[in-house]
Structure formats: structure tokens, C-alpha cells
N, C-alpha and C positions, 0 to 999 in steps of 0.2 A: 505496500500499500503505500502512496505515495504523502509524502509529509505536508504540510497543509503550507508548507513555506518555498517547496517545491512546486506546490500549485500555483501561488500568487506570481512565481517566477515563471511559469510555462503562461499566465493570462497575460502578465508585464509583456514577454515576449513576442507575444502573438498581438498583441497592441503594439507595439513598435511596429511588426512586420506587416501587419494587416489592415489594424484600426487607423494610422494614423498617427493618432493620441487618444488618450481616455476625454469621452466625455465631463462636462463640468459636474463634481457633486453631486449639486442638485441635482440637475437630468438625471442624472445613475440610481436617485433614491425613486426620481419616478419611476422608473423601468424599473425599479425593483417594487415596484410597490402592482407593476401590473403583471410582471411572473409572477408575484407569489399571486395574484388575480387569477391566474390560469392557474396556480393549482388548486386554488379552494373552488375553484369551476368544476373542475377532477372531479378532487372527493366530494363536494356537496351532489355531485353524478352518479361516482363507481360507491361509493360509502353512505352516504344519503339518501336522503327520498326523496330528492330532484332528478326525473327524467333526461337522457340527456338526446340533445338534440341532433341534428345531423354535422350540424360544422364542430360540434365536442370531443369529436372523435381523434385525442389527441394524446402524448406515451407520457405519463405519468413523470416518470424516470427522466425523461426527456425536459420538463418542462423544471424539477428540480435542477436539474443540472443547470437551468438559465438561471436560476435564483443561488445557487453558490458560485455562478461565474460573475453574474452584479456585484453579490460579496463580496469578490477577492479581488471584482473592478475598485470597488471606494475602500478596499482594506488597503490598497496599494498603493489610491491615489492620499490619503489622511498620512500614507505612512505608517500605520498599522501590525505589529506584526499580531501576525492570528491567531501563529502557534502558539506564540506565546500568553497573549489573551487565551484563548481557548484551555492552556493545560491550567490556566488563574482560576477557570473559572469551574475547570473540573476537580479542583481539590476544595477551593470554596464550598459549591454543592455536597460534596462526598462530605467533608468536612460538618456544615449544615443539616442537610438531612440522611445522613447516616443512617435515621432509624425513620425518620418523619413518615415517610410513607409507609416502612411495615406497622407502625401501630395507628393506623390511618382507619378506624372503621369500615369507610365507602369501599378504600379499596381491598380492603377483604371478608368480604362478605357475600 
């Protein structure tokens, strides 16, 4: 599995070779919102109660990858080490939630 740092570099290399430059941060934030909306549309139809339309048949994995791509773009252009940030987040929630979910009656019934 490729470390997040390498994913960030792969996206940066692609942007420099094919994308000319990054879209500005606000544009990328709007694109991220669009991509998350596409994921929500698939989830609501595949796992929820909405029915599919002819135009709705998209691949969930591909849409999730679109979200990841834009997140990696935002991390790169804001000089965020996403690998370090993710590792810090995992440590934080592991320490905070070590027993929280096991003790939640709603999850264990």
C-alpha cells in the first residue's frame, strides 16, 4: 500500500505534468463538495431508499477516488502533511475512544 505522502507526491506530479497548476483553494473546496455530493447520491440510492435514475449509475469506488484526489490537492496546496496529520488523528481517537464505542449500548444491542 502506498503511503499518503507518496499519494500526495503522485497528485502533485500529475498536476505539474497534466494540470498546468492547482485550482485555487476555494475552487477545490467547491469541487470537493461536488464530489462528496456524488458519493452521497450513490449511497442514498444503493443503500438508502431512493431509486436509481438512468443517469445515476456511477461507480462508488471511482467517486470516492475523486474525493481523495481533491483532498490530496488541498493538502498539497496548503502545505499539509496529510500522512502526519492522519497518524496524529488516529492516535488521538484511539486514546479518546478506546472503550467509548464498546460501552455504547446503542451499538451493542
